[in-house]
C-alpha positions in Angstrom: 151.1 16.2 102.0 148.0 18.3 102.8 146.4 17.4 99.4 147.0 13.8 100.1 146.0 13.9 103.8 142.5 16.0 102.7 141.2 12.7 101.4 140.4 12.1 105.1 137.8 14.7 104.7 135.9 12.8 102.0 136.6 9.0 103.7 136.6 7.1 106.8 137.4 3.7 108.3 140.2 4.3 106.1 142.7 0.9 105.9 145.8 0.3 104.2 146.3 -4.1 104.3 148.7 -6.8 102.5 151.7 -4.1 102.4 154.5 -5.1 100.9 158.2 -3.0 101.0 161.3 -3.4 99.4 164.2 -1.1 99.1 165.8 -0.9 95.8 169.8 0.4 95.3 170.0 0.9 91.5 173.2 0.5 89.7 173.4 4.4 88.8 173.2 4.9 92.4 170.0 5.7 93.2 167.7 4.1 96.0 164.2 3.6 96.0 161.5 2.1 98.8 158.6 1.1 96.9 155.5 -0.1 98.7 152.2 -1.7 97.8 149.2 -2.5 99.4 145.2 -2.6 99.8 143.9 0.9 100.4 140.3 0.4 101.2 137.5 3.6 102.8 134.2 3.9 103.1 132.6 7.4 101.0 131.3 10.3 103.4 129.0 11.3 100.9 127.6 8.4 99.4 128.5 5.0 101.9 130.0 3.4 99.7 133.1 1.3 100.5 136.0 1.7 98.0 139.2 -0.3 97.6 142.1 0.0 95.4 145.7 -1.7 95.1 148.2 1.5 95.3 152.2 1.5 94.8 153.9 4.2 96.2 157.5 4.9 95.2 160.1 6.8 97.5 163.1 8.1 95.9 166.0 8.9 98.6 169.0 12.0 98.4 170.8 10.7 101.2 168.3 10.3 104.4 165.6 12.2 103.1 162.9 11.5 100.6 163.5 13.4 97.2 160.0 12.5 95.3 157.4 10.4 95.9 154.6 8.9 93.6 151.5 6.8 94.0 149.6 5.0 91.2 146.2 3.6 91.8 143.1 4.2 89.9 141.1 7.1 90.7 137.9 6.2 89.2 135.9 4.7 92.0 137.7 7.2 94.7 136.7 10.3 92.9 133.1 9.3 92.3 132.3 8.9 95.9 133.6 11.9 96.7 130.7 13.9 96.3 126.9 13.4 96.7 124.2 13.1 93.5 123.3 16.6 94.4 127.2 18.5 94.4 127.6 15.9 90.6 124.5 18.3 89.1 
């Protein structure tokens, strides 16, 4: 979780919009909650606004989340984390 929240070090004005969420009960008894949304933030290093569609998946074990996965295209997110001087 700490690593995930570290993104706030590199981006400001972070928003999540157009969220859709569903919980799915599979035939084998597994339960997943999935959510889709648009992530947007302004790079503190470059000033570029970066946005990306995101898919999050949470696998439940009883009333606790057992596994979390995040799917998104990280290219623009990573490229805009550093200043040009840091990339040299």
